[in-house]
TORKOL-4160 file (C-alpha; in steps of 0.2 Angstrom, whole numbers, padded with zeros to 4 digits, m for minus):
427
<pt num="1" X="m0333" Y="0227" Z="0085"/>
<pt num="2" X="m0317" Y="0221" Z="0084"/>
<pt num="3" X="m0313" Y="0218" Z="0103"/>
<pt num="4" X="m0321" Y="0201" Z="0103"/>
<pt num="5" X="m0310" Y="0196" Z="0089"/>
<pt num="6" X="m0293" Y="0201" Z="0097"/>
<pt num="7" X="m0297" Y="0188" Z="0109"/>
<pt num="8" X="m0297" Y="0174" Z="0096"/>
<pt num="9" X="m0283" Y="0166" Z="0100"/>
<pt num="10" X="m0284" Y="0168" Z="0119"/>
<pt num="11" X="m0294" Y="0149" Z="0120"/>
<pt num="12" X="m0278" Y="0139" Z="0114"/>
<pt num="13" X="m0268" Y="0142" Z="0128"/>
<pt num="14" X="m0255" Y="0148" Z="0118"/>
<pt num="15" X="m0236" Y="0152" Z="0123"/>
<pt num="16" X="m0229" Y="0170" Z="0121"/>
<pt num="17" X="m0229" Y="0179" Z="0107"/>
<pt num="18" X="m0210" Y="0180" Z="0099"/>
<pt num="19" X="m0199" Y="0193" Z="0097"/>
<pt num="20" X="m0205" Y="0201" Z="0115"/>
<pt num="21" X="m0197" Y="0203" Z="0132"/>
<pt num="22" X="m0208" Y="0203" Z="0145"/>
<pt num="23" X="m0200" Y="0206" Z="0163"/>
<pt num="24" X="m0201" Y="0191" Z="0175"/>
<pt num="25" X="m0215" Y="0191" Z="0190"/>
<pt num="26" X="m0212" Y="0194" Z="0206"/>
<pt num="27" X="m0191" Y="0195" Z="0203"/>
<pt num="28" X="m0183" Y="0201" Z="0218"/>
<pt num="29" X="m0170" Y="0213" Z="0218"/>
<pt num="30" X="m0151" Y="0205" Z="0225"/>
<pt num="31" X="m0146" Y="0212" Z="0242"/>
<pt num="32" X="m0130" Y="0213" Z="0231"/>
<pt num="33" X="m0125" Y="0232" Z="0231"/>
<pt num="34" X="m0117" Y="0226" Z="0212"/>
<pt num="35" X="m0129" Y="0231" Z="0198"/>
<pt num="36" X="m0139" Y="0214" Z="0196"/>
<pt num="37" X="m0136" Y="0205" Z="0180"/>
<pt num="38" X="m0152" Y="0200" Z="0172"/>
<pt num="39" X="m0154" Y="0186" Z="0156"/>
<pt num="40" X="m0164" Y="0187" Z="0140"/>
<pt num="41" X="m0169" Y="0170" Z="0128"/>
<pt num="42" X="m0167" Y="0172" Z="0109"/>
<pt num="43" X="m0183" Y="0170" Z="0101"/>
<pt num="44" X="m0184" Y="0154" Z="0089"/>
<pt num="45" X="m0189" Y="0158" Z="0072"/>
<pt num="46" X="m0201" Y="0146" Z="0063"/>
<pt num="47" X="m0205" Y="0145" Z="0046"/>
<pt num="48" X="m0216" Y="0132" Z="0035"/>
<pt num="49" X="m0208" Y="0124" Z="0019"/>
<pt num="50" X="m0217" Y="0114" Z="0007"/>
<pt num="51" X="m0205" Y="0102" Z="m0003"/>
<pt num="52" X="m0212" Y="0094" Z="m0017"/>
<pt num="53" X="m0206" Y="0083" Z="m0033"/>
<pt num="54" X="m0199" Y="0096" Z="m0046"/>
<pt num="55" X="m0207" Y="0084" Z="m0059"/>
<pt num="56" X="m0224" Y="0076" Z="m0050"/>
<pt num="57" X="m0227" Y="0091" Z="m0039"/>
<pt num="58" X="m0230" Y="0074" Z="m0025"/>
<pt num="59" X="m0225" Y="0081" Z="m0010"/>
<pt num="60" X="m0209" Y="0073" Z="m0002"/>
<pt num="61" X="m0212" Y="0068" Z="0015"/>
<pt num="62" X="m0196" Y="0060" Z="0020"/>
<pt num="63" X="m0183" Y="0075" Z="0021"/>
<pt num="64" X="m0170" Y="0072" Z="0036"/>
<pt num="65" X="m0164" Y="0090" Z="0045"/>
<pt num="66" X="m0147" Y="0086" Z="0037"/>
<pt num="67" X="m0153" Y="0088" Z="0018"/>
<pt num="68" X="m0160" Y="0105" Z="0024"/>
<pt num="69" X="m0150" Y="0122" Z="0023"/>
<pt num="70" X="m0159" Y="0139" Z="0031"/>
<pt num="71" X="m0149" Y="0155" Z="0028"/>
<pt num="72" X="m0155" Y="0172" Z="0037"/>
<pt num="73" X="m0147" Y="0187" Z="0027"/>
<pt num="74" X="m0134" Y="0175" Z="0019"/>
<pt num="75" X="m0128" Y="0166" Z="0035"/>
<pt num="76" X="m0134" Y="0147" Z="0038"/>
<pt num="77" X="m0142" Y="0143" Z="0054"/>
<pt num="78" X="m0143" Y="0128" Z="0066"/>
<pt num="79" X="m0158" Y="0118" Z="0060"/>
<pt num="80" X="m0163" Y="0114" Z="0079"/>
<pt num="81" X="m0185" Y="0111" Z="0076"/>
<pt num="82" X="m0188" Y="0100" Z="0062"/>
<pt num="83" X="m0210" Y="0094" Z="0064"/>
<pt num="84" X="m0217" Y="0086" Z="0049"/>
<pt num="85" X="m0236" Y="0085" Z="0045"/>
<pt num="86" X="m0243" Y="0076" Z="0032"/>
<pt num="87" X="m0260" Y="0069" Z="0027"/>
<pt num="88" X="m0265" Y="0077" Z="0046"/>
<pt num="89" X="m0253" Y="0068" Z="0058"/>
<pt num="90" X="m0241" Y="0078" Z="0066"/>
<pt num="91" X="m0222" Y="0070" Z="0066"/>
<pt num="92" X="m0209" Y="0079" Z="0078"/>
<pt num="93" X="m0192" Y="0074" Z="0070"/>
<pt num="94" X="m0184" Y="0087" Z="0079"/>
<pt num="95" X="m0186" Y="0093" Z="0096"/>
<pt num="96" X="m0179" Y="0110" Z="0101"/>
<pt num="97" X="m0170" Y="0113" Z="0115"/>
<pt num="98" X="m0169" Y="0126" Z="0127"/>
<pt num="99" X="m0166" Y="0143" Z="0119"/>
<pt num="100" X="m0146" Y="0152" Z="0120"/>
<pt num="101" X="m0146" Y="0163" Z="0132"/>
<pt num="102" X="m0140" Y="0180" Z="0134"/>
<pt num="103" X="m0136" Y="0195" Z="0145"/>
<pt num="104" X="m0151" Y="0205" Z="0147"/>
<pt num="105" X="m0170" Y="0202" Z="0156"/>
<pt num="106" X="m0178" Y="0186" Z="0161"/>
<pt num="107" X="m0189" Y="0182" Z="0152"/>
<pt num="108" X="m0204" Y="0168" Z="0159"/>
<pt num="109" X="m0205" Y="0152" Z="0151"/>
<pt num="110" X="m0215" Y="0146" Z="0137"/>
<pt num="111" X="m0231" Y="0139" Z="0138"/>
<pt num="112" X="m0235" Y="0123" Z="0129"/>
<pt num="113" X="m0249" Y="0123" Z="0118"/>
<pt num="114" X="m0265" Y="0111" Z="0123"/>
<pt num="115" X="m0267" Y="0105" Z="0107"/>
<pt num="116" X="m0253" Y="0104" Z="0091"/>
<pt num="117" X="m0264" Y="0093" Z="0081"/>
<pt num="118" X="m0274" Y="0098" Z="0062"/>
<pt num="119" X="m0275" Y="0115" Z="0056"/>
<pt num="120" X="m0279" Y="0133" Z="0061"/>
<pt num="121" X="m0289" Y="0143" Z="0048"/>
<pt num="122" X="m0295" Y="0163" Z="0051"/>
<pt num="123" X="m0309" Y="0165" Z="0036"/>
<pt num="124" X="m0307" Y="0186" Z="0036"/>
<pt num="125" X="m0320" Y="0193" Z="0026"/>
<pt num="126" X="m0318" Y="0210" Z="0018"/>
<pt num="127" X="m0337" Y="0215" Z="0020"/>
<pt num="128" X="m0330" Y="0234" Z="0019"/>
<pt num="129" X="m0323" Y="0228" Z="0003"/>
<pt num="130" X="m0338" Y="0215" Z="m0004"/>
<pt num="131" X="m0352" Y="0226" Z="m0014"/>
<pt num="132" X="m0370" Y="0221" Z="m0010"/>
<pt num="133" X="m0372" Y="0212" Z="m0025"/>
<pt num="134" X="m0358" Y="0201" Z="m0020"/>
<pt num="135" X="m0367" Y="0192" Z="m0005"/>
<pt num="136" X="m0373" Y="0177" Z="m0013"/>
<pt num="137" X="m0357" Y="0173" Z="m0021"/>
<pt num="138" X="m0348" Y="0177" Z="m0005"/>
<pt num="139" X="m0361" Y="0163" Z="0003"/>
<pt num="140" X="m0357" Y="0152" Z="m0007"/>
<pt num="141" X="m0340" Y="0154" Z="m0007"/>
<pt num="142" X="m0340" Y="0151" Z="0011"/>
<pt num="143" X="m0350" Y="0135" Z="0007"/>
<pt num="144" X="m0337" Y="0128" Z="m0003"/>
<pt num="145" X="m0325" Y="0129" Z="0010"/>
<pt num="146" X="m0333" Y="0118" Z="0021"/>
<pt num="147" X="m0335" Y="0106" Z="0008"/>
<pt num="148" X="m0318" Y="0106" Z="0001"/>
<pt num="149" X="m0306" Y="0114" Z="0012"/>
<pt num="150" X="m0309" Y="0114" Z="0033"/>
<pt num="151" X="m0309" Y="0096" Z="0038"/>
<pt num="152" X="m0315" Y="0088" Z="0055"/>
<pt num="153" X="m0299" Y="0090" Z="0069"/>
<pt num="154" X="m0296" Y="0107" Z="0058"/>
<pt num="155" X="m0298" Y="0125" Z="0069"/>
<pt num="156" X="m0308" Y="0139" Z="0063"/>
<pt num="157" X="m0311" Y="0156" Z="0065"/>
<pt num="158" X="m0321" Y="0168" Z="0057"/>
<pt num="159" X="m0322" Y="0187" Z="0057"/>
<pt num="160" X="m0328" Y="0201" Z="0049"/>
<pt num="161" X="m0323" Y="0219" Z="0045"/>
<pt num="162" X="m0340" Y="0227" Z="0043"/>
<pt num="163" X="m0358" Y="0226" Z="0044"/>
<pt num="164" X="m0359" Y="0208" Z="0046"/>
<pt num="165" X="m0353" Y="0209" Z="0062"/>
<pt num="166" X="m0344" Y="0189" Z="0064"/>
<pt num="167" X="m0333" Y="0188" Z="0079"/>
<pt num="168" X="m0331" Y="0169" Z="0080"/>
<pt num="169" X="m0316" Y="0161" Z="0091"/>
<pt num="170" X="m0308" Y="0147" Z="0085"/>
<pt num="171" X="m0318" Y="0132" Z="0087"/>
<pt num="172" X="m0321" Y="0112" Z="0082"/>
<pt num="173" X="m0337" Y="0116" Z="0077"/>
<pt num="174" X="m0344" Y="0116" Z="0060"/>
<pt num="175" X="m0359" Y="0125" Z="0065"/>
<pt num="176" X="m0352" Y="0138" Z="0073"/>
<pt num="177" X="m0348" Y="0143" Z="0051"/>
<pt num="178" X="m0363" Y="0135" Z="0045"/>
<pt num="179" X="m0371" Y="0148" Z="0056"/>
<pt num="180" X="m0361" Y="0164" Z="0050"/>
<pt num="181" X="m0364" Y="0162" Z="0033"/>
<pt num="182" X="m0382" Y="0169" Z="0034"/>
<pt num="183" X="m0376" Y="0185" Z="0041"/>
<pt num="184" X="m0363" Y="0188" Z="0031"/>
<pt num="185" X="m0369" Y="0204" Z="0020"/>
<pt num="186" X="m0358" Y="0214" Z="0009"/>
<pt num="187" X="m0358" Y="0230" Z="0012"/>
<pt num="188" X="m0343" Y="0238" Z="0001"/>
<pt num="189" X="m0346" Y="0255" Z="m0009"/>
<pt num="190" X="m0352" Y="0256" Z="m0026"/>
<pt num="191" X="m0343" Y="0264" Z="m0039"/>
<pt num="192" X="m0356" Y="0280" Z="m0038"/>
<pt num="193" X="m0354" Y="0279" Z="m0019"/>
<pt num="194" X="m0334" Y="0282" Z="m0020"/>
<pt num="195" X="m0338" Y="0296" Z="m0036"/>
<pt num="196" X="m0350" Y="0303" Z="m0029"/>
<pt num="197" X="m0343" Y="0304" Z="m0011"/>
<pt num="198" X="m0333" Y="0316" Z="m0001"/>
<pt num="199" X="m0313" Y="0317" Z="m0006"/>
<pt num="200" X="m0302" Y="0326" Z="0002"/>
<pt num="201" X="m0283" Y="0331" Z="m0002"/>
<pt num="202" X="m0278" Y="0312" Z="0000"/>
<pt num="203" X="m0293" Y="0305" Z="m0008"/>
<pt num="204" X="m0310" Y="0298" Z="m0006"/>
<pt num="205" X="m0313" Y="0299" Z="0014"/>
<pt num="206" X="m0324" Y="0284" Z="0015"/>
<pt num="207" X="m0314" Y="0275" Z="0007"/>
<pt num="208" X="m0298" Y="0278" Z="0016"/>
<pt num="209" X="m0307" Y="0274" Z="0031"/>
<pt num="210" X="m0316" Y="0256" Z="0027"/>
<pt num="211" X="m0296" Y="0252" Z="0022"/>
<pt num="212" X="m0290" Y="0258" Z="0035"/>
<pt num="213" X="m0302" Y="0250" Z="0047"/>
<pt num="214" X="m0301" Y="0233" Z="0037"/>
<pt num="215" X="m0280" Y="0232" Z="0038"/>
<pt num="216" X="m0281" Y="0236" Z="0057"/>
<pt num="217" X="m0292" Y="0222" Z="0060"/>
<pt num="218" X="m0280" Y="0210" Z="0051"/>
<pt num="219" X="m0263" Y="0216" Z="0057"/>
<pt num="220" X="m0268" Y="0211" Z="0076"/>
<pt num="221" X="m0276" Y="0195" Z="0071"/>
<pt num="222" X="m0260" Y="0195" Z="0064"/>
<pt num="223" X="m0252" Y="0198" Z="0083"/>
<pt num="224" X="m0264" Y="0187" Z="0090"/>
<pt num="225" X="m0257" Y="0174" Z="0077"/>
<pt num="226" X="m0238" Y="0176" Z="0084"/>
<pt num="227" X="m0243" Y="0166" Z="0098"/>
<pt num="228" X="m0249" Y="0150" Z="0088"/>
<pt num="229" X="m0232" Y="0139" Z="0087"/>
<pt num="230" X="m0229" Y="0124" Z="0077"/>
<pt num="231" X="m0246" Y="0125" Z="0067"/>
<pt num="232" X="m0249" Y="0129" Z="0051"/>
<pt num="233" X="m0260" Y="0145" Z="0050"/>
<pt num="234" X="m0268" Y="0149" Z="0036"/>
<pt num="235" X="m0277" Y="0165" Z="0035"/>
<pt num="236" X="m0293" Y="0164" Z="0020"/>
<pt num="237" X="m0293" Y="0183" Z="0017"/>
<pt num="238" X="m0311" Y="0186" Z="0007"/>
<pt num="239" X="m0310" Y="0203" Z="m0002"/>
<pt num="240" X="m0312" Y="0214" Z="m0017"/>
<pt num="241" X="m0296" Y="0222" Z="m0016"/>
<pt num="242" X="m0290" Y="0239" Z="m0012"/>
<pt num="243" X="m0289" Y="0255" Z="m0020"/>
<pt num="244" X="m0283" Y="0273" Z="m0014"/>
<pt num="245" X="m0286" Y="0282" Z="m0028"/>
<pt num="246" X="m0301" Y="0273" Z="m0040"/>
<pt num="247" X="m0311" Y="0283" Z="m0054"/>
<pt num="248" X="m0302" Y="0298" Z="m0057"/>
<pt num="249" X="m0312" Y="0304" Z="m0072"/>
<pt num="250" X="m0327" Y="0300" Z="m0064"/>
<pt num="251" X="m0323" Y="0309" Z="m0048"/>
<pt num="252" X="m0318" Y="0324" Z="m0058"/>
<pt num="253" X="m0334" Y="0326" Z="m0067"/>
<pt num="254" X="m0344" Y="0325" Z="m0053"/>
<pt num="255" X="m0331" Y="0340" Z="m0045"/>
<pt num="256" X="m0338" Y="0349" Z="m0059"/>
<pt num="257" X="m0354" Y="0346" Z="m0059"/>
<pt num="258" X="m0356" Y="0353" Z="m0039"/>
<pt num="259" X="m0344" Y="0367" Z="m0045"/>
<pt num="260" X="m0359" Y="0370" Z="m0056"/>
<pt num="261" X="m0347" Y="0375" Z="m0070"/>
<pt num="262" X="m0360" Y="0366" Z="m0082"/>
<pt num="263" X="m0366" Y="0379" Z="m0092"/>
<pt num="264" X="m0367" Y="0372" Z="m0109"/>
<pt num="265" X="m0385" Y="0365" Z="m0116"/>
<pt num="266" X="m0378" Y="0348" Z="m0123"/>
<pt num="267" X="m0373" Y="0339" Z="m0104"/>
<pt num="268" X="m0362" Y="0326" Z="m0112"/>
<pt num="269" X="m0350" Y="0340" Z="m0122"/>
<pt num="270" X="m0354" Y="0351" Z="m0108"/>
<pt num="271" X="m0348" Y="0340" Z="m0094"/>
<pt num="272" X="m0332" Y="0334" Z="m0104"/>
<pt num="273" X="m0329" Y="0355" Z="m0105"/>
<pt num="274" X="m0329" Y="0357" Z="m0087"/>
<pt num="275" X="m0320" Y="0346" Z="m0084"/>
<pt num="276" X="m0307" Y="0350" Z="m0094"/>
<pt num="277" X="m0307" Y="0367" Z="m0087"/>
<pt num="278" X="m0306" Y="0359" Z="m0070"/>
<pt num="279" X="m0291" Y="0350" Z="m0075"/>
<pt num="280" X="m0281" Y="0366" Z="m0078"/>
<pt num="281" X="m0287" Y="0373" Z="m0061"/>
<pt num="282" X="m0272" Y="0377" Z="m0050"/>
<pt num="283" X="m0281" Y="0372" Z="m0033"/>
<pt num="284" X="m0287" Y="0354" Z="m0043"/>
<pt num="285" X="m0269" Y="0352" Z="m0049"/>
<pt num="286" X="m0262" Y="0351" Z="m0032"/>
<pt num="287" X="m0275" Y="0342" Z="m0024"/>
<pt num="288" X="m0269" Y="0327" Z="m0038"/>
<pt num="289" X="m0254" Y="0328" Z="m0035"/>
<pt num="290" X="m0257" Y="0323" Z="m0018"/>
<pt num="291" X="m0270" Y="0312" Z="m0020"/>
<pt num="292" X="m0256" Y="0304" Z="m0031"/>
<pt num="293" X="m0246" Y="0300" Z="m0018"/>
<pt num="294" X="m0259" Y="0288" Z="m0012"/>
<pt num="295" X="m0254" Y="0272" Z="m0020"/>
<pt num="296" X="m0239" Y="0276" Z="m0011"/>
<pt num="297" X="m0250" Y="0275" Z="0006"/>
<pt num="298" X="m0255" Y="0256" Z="m0001"/>
<pt num="299" X="m0238" Y="0249" Z="m0004"/>
<pt num="300" X="m0236" Y="0254" Z="0016"/>
<pt num="301" X="m0252" Y="0248" Z="0022"/>
<pt num="302" X="m0250" Y="0231" Z="0012"/>
<pt num="303" X="m0232" Y="0230" Z="0017"/>
<pt num="304" X="m0234" Y="0233" Z="0036"/>
<pt num="305" X="m0250" Y="0218" Z="0035"/>
<pt num="306" X="m0235" Y="0206" Z="0027"/>
<pt num="307" X="m0220" Y="0208" Z="0039"/>
<pt num="308" X="m0234" Y="0206" Z="0053"/>
<pt num="309" X="m0241" Y="0189" Z="0044"/>
<pt num="310" X="m0224" Y="0185" Z="0041"/>
<pt num="311" X="m0218" Y="0191" Z="0058"/>
<pt num="312" X="m0232" Y="0176" Z="0065"/>
<pt num="313" X="m0228" Y="0162" Z="0052"/>
<pt num="314" X="m0245" Y="0165" Z="0045"/>
<pt num="315" X="m0249" Y="0163" Z="0027"/>
<pt num="316" X="m0264" Y="0172" Z="0018"/>
<pt num="317" X="m0273" Y="0168" Z="0004"/>
<pt num="318" X="m0282" Y="0179" Z="m0005"/>
<pt num="319" X="m0298" Y="0175" Z="m0012"/>
<pt num="320" X="m0309" Y="0189" Z="m0021"/>
<pt num="321" X="m0329" Y="0185" Z="m0024"/>
<pt num="322" X="m0330" Y="0194" Z="m0039"/>
<pt num="323" X="m0324" Y="0179" Z="m0050"/>
<pt num="324" X="m0320" Y="0185" Z="m0069"/>
<pt num="325" X="m0322" Y="0201" Z="m0073"/>
<pt num="326" X="m0327" Y="0207" Z="m0088"/>
<pt num="327" X="m0334" Y="0223" Z="m0088"/>
<pt num="328" X="m0345" Y="0237" Z="m0076"/>
<pt num="329" X="m0363" Y="0232" Z="m0074"/>
<pt num="330" X="m0375" Y="0240" Z="m0086"/>
<pt num="331" X="m0382" Y="0249" Z="m0071"/>
<pt num="332" X="m0364" Y="0260" Z="m0066"/>
<pt num="333" X="m0361" Y="0273" Z="m0076"/>
<pt num="334" X="m0341" Y="0272" Z="m0077"/>
<pt num="335" X="m0327" Y="0277" Z="m0089"/>
<pt num="336" X="m0321" Y="0261" Z="m0094"/>
<pt num="337" X="m0302" Y="0267" Z="m0092"/>
<pt num="338" X="m0306" Y="0270" Z="m0075"/>
<pt num="339" X="m0314" Y="0255" Z="m0073"/>
<pt num="340" X="m0300" Y="0244" Z="m0079"/>
<pt num="341" X="m0289" Y="0254" Z="m0070"/>
<pt num="342" X="m0300" Y="0251" Z="m0052"/>
<pt num="343" X="m0299" Y="0232" Z="m0056"/>
<pt num="344" X="m0279" Y="0229" Z="m0059"/>
<pt num="345" X="m0275" Y="0241" Z="m0044"/>
<pt num="346" X="m0290" Y="0228" Z="m0032"/>
<pt num="347" X="m0282" Y="0214" Z="m0042"/>
<pt num="348" X="m0265" Y="0215" Z="m0039"/>
<pt num="349" X="m0265" Y="0222" Z="m0021"/>
<pt num="350" X="m0273" Y="0207" Z="m0015"/>
<pt num="351" X="m0259" Y="0196" Z="m0027"/>
<pt num="352" X="m0248" Y="0207" Z="m0014"/>
<pt num="353" X="m0253" Y="0201" Z="0001"/>
<pt num="354" X="m0253" Y="0182" Z="m0004"/>
<pt num="355" X="m0236" Y="0182" Z="m0012"/>
<pt num="356" X="m0227" Y="0192" Z="0001"/>
<pt num="357" X="m0235" Y="0178" Z="0014"/>
<pt num="358" X="m0232" Y="0161" Z="0003"/>
<pt num="359" X="m0249" Y="0160" Z="0000"/>
<pt num="360" X="m0258" Y="0162" Z="m0016"/>
<pt num="361" X="m0270" Y="0175" Z="m0023"/>
<pt num="362" X="m0287" Y="0168" Z="m0030"/>
<pt num="363" X="m0294" Y="0183" Z="m0043"/>
<pt num="364" X="m0299" Y="0184" Z="m0058"/>
<pt num="365" X="m0307" Y="0166" Z="m0061"/>
<pt num="366" X="m0322" Y="0158" Z="m0056"/>
<pt num="367" X="m0316" Y="0141" Z="m0054"/>
<pt num="368" X="m0316" Y="0144" Z="m0032"/>
<pt num="369" X="m0315" Y="0124" Z="m0034"/>
<pt num="370" X="m0298" Y="0121" Z="m0039"/>
<pt num="371" X="m0291" Y="0137" Z="m0028"/>
<pt num="372" X="m0299" Y="0130" Z="m0012"/>
<pt num="373" X="m0292" Y="0111" Z="m0017"/>
<pt num="374" X="m0275" Y="0119" Z="m0020"/>
<pt num="375" X="m0275" Y="0128" Z="m0003"/>
<pt num="376" X="m0282" Y="0111" Z="0006"/>
<pt num="377" X="m0266" Y="0102" Z="m0001"/>
<pt num="378" X="m0253" Y="0117" Z="0005"/>
<pt num="379" X="m0259" Y="0116" Z="0022"/>
<pt num="380" X="m0260" Y="0095" Z="0025"/>
<pt num="381" X="m0243" Y="0094" Z="0020"/>
<pt num="382" X="m0229" Y="0102" Z="0025"/>
<pt num="383" X="m0212" Y="0105" Z="0037"/>
<pt num="384" X="m0209" Y="0117" Z="0050"/>
<pt num="385" X="m0192" Y="0123" Z="0053"/>
<pt num="386" X="m0185" Y="0132" Z="0068"/>
<pt num="387" X="m0169" Y="0138" Z="0072"/>
<pt num="388" X="m0160" Y="0153" Z="0085"/>
<pt num="389" X="m0155" Y="0169" Z="0074"/>
<pt num="390" X="m0136" Y="0169" Z="0074"/>
<pt num="391" X="m0141" Y="0188" Z="0071"/>
<pt num="392" X="m0138" Y="0197" Z="0087"/>
<pt num="393" X="m0140" Y="0215" Z="0079"/>
<pt num="394" X="m0157" Y="0223" Z="0083"/>
<pt num="395" X="m0156" Y="0235" Z="0072"/>
<pt num="396" X="m0158" Y="0223" Z="0057"/>
<pt num="397" X="m0177" Y="0222" Z="0059"/>
<pt num="398" X="m0181" Y="0214" Z="0042"/>
<pt num="399" X="m0171" Y="0198" Z="0038"/>
<pt num="400" X="m0172" Y="0189" Z="0023"/>
<pt num="401" X="m0174" Y="0168" Z="0022"/>
<pt num="402" X="m0169" Y="0157" Z="0010"/>
<pt num="403" X="m0172" Y="0139" Z="0013"/>
<pt num="404" X="m0167" Y="0128" Z="0003"/>
<pt num="405" X="m0162" Y="0106" Z="0001"/>
<pt num="406" X="m0146" Y="0097" Z="m0004"/>
<pt num="407" X="m0159" Y="0085" Z="m0012"/>
<pt num="408" X="m0160" Y="0082" Z="m0030"/>
<pt num="409" X="m0177" Y="0086" Z="m0040"/>
<pt num="410" X="m0186" Y="0092" Z="m0025"/>
<pt num="411" X="m0193" Y="0112" Z="m0027"/>
<pt num="412" X="m0195" Y="0120" Z="m0010"/>
<pt num="413" X="m0207" Y="0132" Z="m0006"/>
<pt num="414" X="m0205" Y="0145" Z="0009"/>
<pt num="415" X="m0206" Y="0164" Z="0016"/>
<pt num="416" X="m0194" Y="0172" Z="0011"/>
<pt num="417" X="m0191" Y="0185" Z="0026"/>
<pt num="418" X="m0197" Y="0191" Z="0042"/>
<pt num="419" X="m0198" Y="0206" Z="0052"/>
<pt num="420" X="m0195" Y="0209" Z="0071"/>
<pt num="421" X="m0207" Y="0215" Z="0084"/>
<pt num="422" X="m0208" Y="0236" Z="0080"/>
<pt num="423" X="m0203" Y="0242" Z="0098"/>
<pt num="424" X="m0217" Y="0257" Z="0096"/>
<pt num="425" X="m0234" Y="0249" Z="0087"/>
<pt num="426" X="m0241" Y="0257" Z="0074"/>
<pt num="427" X="m0260" Y="0251" Z="0080"/>
């Protein structure tokens, strides 16, 4: 399924991805007996910036490059490109000069983009983590996006992770998105599915598999987005979030039931007693110790994805179609402590994805219109700043970024870090 999804951005005729070195095709070896000398370019680092009046929150559209400072790991950088997008119009205030040359491997010249107008939206539907009953709300959410967020001139694509089997290339044709709406079908696991499913030392096996598919799909999409520069890249990430170790008590009771140690005529009382005996079992305790490390695995998955997004200068806007969550549905037999912990963990995972990439998380609320309008504002008015890093140390894989202005009364919002592409890709 994902092979088509990962080709989404090829239609752009996009430039070469940053932080990737390729040998120049057809290079001839010199006739001299001396070792050949090669050269390498330094990648242009770009970051989005939103400037607003501190009191009115109105976008400030007249900032000059001389009023902006970028610091990487505390060292001031020289701004070499400064592009303003305001109300859908692009103003190239400062174009970057050729990249500085260093000793190394010759890089081919970047190809210019074919189209630099409008915005890019990638709608990522993680239907592996949307229950079937959330299908109508998700479809209605996409319809709202067509009305409130995606306008004429915007380029967009749509990808799903599971049963909906959607993989549409970037296009301006709104009918593509409209035709995809009826194909959206939630196929996520219910609490009962999770509690009764096969468990390993790492937790529920099917749950972990689905999460790995979702994160891998999103990770590869971020790698493709690296090829697009000087465009605002917004990923609308629709999911109910992630928890690698959910419903601990419910899974314990199910395991006790399967082991046949419920030997009381009082079913509820017998189950509680059986669960207590199982809780003291050394084998179960060893298994639980391993499963509790699942939270660390989830943090690592989220961290890797946000690093890839920041490397691509893409912003994740996460949306939970469940809306305002009060309690489990009446047909779901779930321990309330289990349920509250599950809701908190899944929502926090979506908040982390958004906050670490400069986006917003629309979770635990029913007013999607307000959130979509805010995304529309943030993707309509912004600056794209570029600089060539003065830090030549390749061992510093992750660099901290601070963007600030010398103009009083202006609040700046920008990403806070980026990471070099790993030498050995983990996906």
